[in-house]
N, C-alpha and C positions, 0 to 999 in steps of 0.2 A: 390043605391050603394054608392053614395057620402054622402047621409044622414047617412048611417051606419058608415062611417069612421069619421065623424065630432063628433058624440056623445061621443066616448071615450076621444077625445081631450078636449072637453068641461068639462067632468068630472074631468080630470087631472088638468086642470087650476083652476077649482073651489076648488079642494082639496088643491092646493098650496096656493090659496088665504086664505082659511080657516085656514091653518096651520100658516101662517104669522100673521093672526089676533089673533089667540090663543097665539102665542109666544110673540106678542107685548103687550098683556094684562096680561102676567104673572108677579107676584110680584117679585121684585128684592131682592136677599138675601143680608144680611148685610155683609160687609167685615170682615174677621177673623183677630183679632188683637192678636199677640203673645206678652205676657208680660214676660220679663226676671226675673228669680228668684233672689232675693236678700237675702244673708246670713247675719244673725245678729251675730256679733262676738265681742269679747273683744279686745281692743287695748292697746298699751303702747307707750308713747312718750319717746324716748330714749335720753340719754345724754352721751357724751364721757367724761371720767374722767381718772385721774391717780389713779389706784386701785391696790390692792394686791390680786392676784389670789391664791386660795388654791387648794390643791390636796389631795384626800383621799388615804391613804396607809394602808396596813395590815401588822402588825409587830408582833414580838415575844419578850417577856421579857427575857433578858439574864443577866449574871453577869460576868464581866471580872476578878473578884476576887473569882473564884471558888476554894475551898480548898479541894483537894482529899487526904485523909489520907491512907497510905499504911503501911503494917507491916514491921518494920525494920529488922526482922529476923523471922525464923520459931518459932512459939510460940502458946500458947493457949489463947483464949479470956477469961479473968478473970471477967471483969465487963463491962456492957453496961448501962450507966446512962442517955441516951437520947433516944428519939423516932423520927421517921421520921416526918418532918414538925414542930418539936418543935423549939421554939425560944430559943436561947442560948445566955447568956451574956458573954462578954469577960473574959477569965480566968477560965471559968467553966470547970470542968473535964467531958469529954464526954465518954471516953472509956479507959479501962486499960487492958493490956496484963499481963500474968503471970510473975511476977518478977523472979521466980526461973529459967526461961529460959534464963535470961540475966546476972544475978549476977555471975555464974561460968565463963562465958566468960570474964567478967570484971576482975575477980581475975586472970585469966590466963594471960591476957594482962598486968596487973600490975606486975606479977611475971617475965614476959619476960623483961620488962623494967628494973626492979631491977637487974636481972641477967646481962644485958648488961652494966649497970653502974658499977657493980662489975668487969666485964671483962676489962673495960676501966681503972679502978684504978690499976688492976693487971698489965696491959700492961705498964702503967706509971712507976710502980715500976721495972718491968723487964727492961725497957729502961734505967733507972738509973743504974741498976746493970750491964747491957751490956756496958754502957759507962765506968764504973770503970774497968770492965774486959778487955775492949779494951786497956786501958792504961797499965794494967799489962802485957797483951799479947805483947804489943809493946816493953816493957822493956825486957821481956823474949826473944823476937826475937833478940833484939840488943845484949843481953848477949850470946845467942847461936852463933851469927855471930862472936863475939869476940873469943869465944872458938874455932870456926872453923879456924879462922885466926891463932891462936896460934898453933893449931895442924898442920896446913900446914907449919908453920915456923920450927917447931920441926922436921917434916918429911924431909924438905929440908936439915936440918943439920944431917940427918941420926941418929937422937936421938929418934925418935918416930916410931911407927908401922903404917902400912897402915890401919889397922882396927880402930885405934883410930881416924884417919882422917875421915874415912867413917862414923864412929859413930857420929862425930861432924857435918858432913854434913846432916845426917839423922835428927839430933836434930834441925838443922836450918829449914829444910823443914817442920818438924812437927809444929814448932812454927809459921812459916809463914802461914801454913794452918789454924791453930787455930786463928791467928790474922785476917786473911781474913774472917773467919766465923763470928767472933765478929764484925768486921767492917760492914759486910753485915747486921747483925742483927740490928746494930745501924742505918744504912741507910734505912732499911726496916720499921722502926718504923712509919714514917708518913703514909705509905700505909696501914699498919695494923690498924692504928688509923682511917683512912678514912673508912675502911671496918666496923670497930666496930661502928663508928658514923652513917654510913648508916643503919646498922642493928638496931641501937637505934632509928633512925628516923622512920623506918618502924614499930618497936615495939610501939613507941609512937603514931603513926598513928592508929595502931590497937587498942591501949588503948583508944584513942579519939573516935574511931568508936564504941567501946563497950560502952563507957559512953553515947554517943549520942543515941545508940540503946536502952539503959536502960532509958534514958530520954524520947525518943519517944515512949516507951512502954506505957506511960500514955499520952493520947491525951487531951490537953487543947484547948479551943476555942481561936484562936488568935484575934478574933474580935467578935462583936455582930452580930449574923446572924441566919440563918435557916438551920436546917439539911435537906439536899435535899434527901439523900438516905442512908439507912443502908444496907451493903452488907453481914454482918455476924451476928451470934447470939451468946449469951453467951455460953461458953464451946466449941465453934468451934475451930478446929485446923487450923491454917493459915500458909501459906508459906511466905518466904521472898518476899517483894514487892507486896503481894496480897492486893487488894483494900479493905479497911475496911468501910469507909463512905465518903460521900460528904457533903460539908458545904459551904455556900456562905454568903457574907456580904449584909446586908440591905442597906448599904450606897454606894454600887458600882453597883447598878442595871442600866441597859440600855436597849434600845429597838432597835432591828434590823429589818429593813423593806427594801424591794427592790424598788429602784427608776426606773421608766420606762425610756426607752431610749430617748424618745422625750424631756425630761426636764433635762437629765443628763448633757449636756454641760452648761446649765444655772446654775445648782447647783454647778458644779465645779468652774465656774467663781465666783460665790458668795463666796465660801470658800476661793479662792485665794485673793479676795478683802476684806476679813474679814467682810463680811456682815452677821450678825447674823440672822438665820432663826429660827423662833419659831412656835409653834403649840400646839394642844391639843391632848392628847391620852385618849381614853375612854375604860374602862375595868370594868366589874362588876358593872355598874351603877355609877362609879366614873370617874372624869376627872382630868388628870394630866397635868401640864405645862411641855412642853418638848422643847428642842432646838437641832438643828443639830450639832453634835460634829465632825464627820469625815465620810469619805467613806471607804468602805472595800478595802483591798489591792488587791483583786481578783475580776474580773468581769465575767459575764456570758452572754449568748446570749440574755437573757430576761432583762438584766440590771445589776446594781451594788447595792450591799447592802449598805444602809446608817445606821449609828449608831447614835442614838438620846440619849442625856443625859436627865435624869429626874431631873427637877429643884426643887427637894425637897430632903432634906438630908436623911430622914429616911422614909421607906415605909414598915411597918410591915405586911401589908395586901397583898402585892404583892408576887407572886410566879414565879420563872423562868419557862419558857415554856408556860406561858399564852399568848393567842392571844389578841391583842389590835387593835383598829381602830384609825388611826392617821389622823388628819387634819393639814397638813403642810401649813403654810402661806408663800408663795413665795415673792420675792422682788417685789416692786411696779413697774408697767409698765404704759406707757402713752397710751391715746386714746383707753381705754377699755370701753365696753358697757355691762351693766347688763341686762340680759333677763331671763324670766322664762324658765324652762326646756321645757314646752309644746310648746313654740314658735319655737323650733328648729325642723327641718325635717332632720333626719339623724344627722350627726355631723358637717355639713358645709353649711346648707341651712336654710333660713327663708324667710318670705314674708314681704315686705313693702307695706303699703297702700298709693296709690297715686290716687287722684281724684276718690275715691270710688271703686277702683279696686286693685287687688293684683299684686305685681310685685316681681318676684323671685330675691333674693339677695344671693350671695355667702359670707360666713364668715368663719373665723378661730376660733375654740374653744380653748381658752387659759387655762381655768380651772374653778373652782367653786368660788363663792363668798359667804362667810359665814358672816351673820350679827353678830356683837358683842353683848354681853349680855346687854350692856347699850344702844343699839340702839332701838328706839321705832318702833314697827311694827304694822300694822293694818291688817285687813282681806284681803286686796287686794295685800299684798306683801308677797312673800314666804321668809322664813328664809334662805333658800339656793337657790341661783340662779347661772346661768352660766355667765361667762365672755367671751365675744367674741371680735374679731377685724375684721372690714370690711371697706375697702375704699369706698364702695358703700353706706354707711350710714353716716349721719351727725347728729349732735345734733339738736333736734327738729323734726326729722323724726318720723313717726308713723309706728309701726310694728304690725303684727297680733299676738295675744296671744292665741286665741282659736285654738286648733289643729284640722284642717279640713282634713279628709282623702282624700277628692276630691279636695284639693286646687291646683290651677294652675294659671299661669299668665293671668290676664284679668278677673278673677272671680269678680263679683260685690258683694260688701258687704256694710253693714251699721253697725256702731259701737254702742255699748251699754255700759253703766257703769256697775259696779259690781252688783248693786242692780236691774239690768235688765230694768232700765228706759232708753229710747232712748236719747242718748246724741247728736247724729247728724244723721239726716235722710238723706240718700243719695239715693233717688229714683227719678232719673231723666229720 
């Protein structure tokens, strides 16, 4: 019985001993070593400088000297000597209305003026006659008064009749009435002359208007320019003040573009301080030198229109309404940093490389930086870069140029030159 119970125990002990022997004789596995991935990227050593940022704007060519021709009176279009888009020299005849519609009105106005001049002369002669008549009427009145006095004396002496006295009184009143009427005519002379002079002025104004309408019936170019639009055709009947054509000067072209709100205060201060802002306008493969002239008198929620002068006297190839791209050079600012576009993450973030690892840095985008035509560039420098400002960056710091979608603070990198050779291996 005891012998049967000991046998299983012995088997169990032997099995444990065998398991430990097998476990101790097993080969040990090598420790797993995890190696951190290192990203090979391009770098840029920054430098803070005083630079002039630029901003890209989109504008439209306009002309503040746009000449709109309207019909001076109802008439018929007799001649059209120009075409839309045609360049016209100063003094050249562009359009003519039928002269037969204007000459009768001119003659009618001339006749009215001549009539009033004649009426004024007649009134002067009448006034001289009235003055002479007034003197005669005064003498006749005095004589009739004397006759009345004599008749009254005779009556008192019972030598005359009552009828003679009444007759003398009637004669006095008649002469007095005639005298008063002549006196009134003499005194009324200035008022009658003022009326005639006023009518003459009105007639002369109508005459001048008729002459001007006849003159304006033939449209001559007031300056060298381009016909913007023709609104009528030859033989058309037009009404007074109806638009005939539009014409603009080649010497008065300007560009209107909207300034964003974020730089509006800066631009306004520059204008107040008489700081000249210049730039380049590109249109149709051409580049024009421009300068900021003024700001619009009205603003909108999206900004205020800026008016740019074209710094070239004559531009025969430009047309109003054309869209142009402007690069405006703003005033110089201190502590700005040039960085490539791909170095920015969003509009306010980039990464600095410190001890082979990335470090997120906040920055303010100020504008663009355009290399001038006389500046030498190589394959490693973009012609257009961003200008930023950041208190977390100093001259000599290294920033990440390669745009990594998975970039984060602490990511390990090694920098390479543009030709892909390793410039600094950071594999620690």
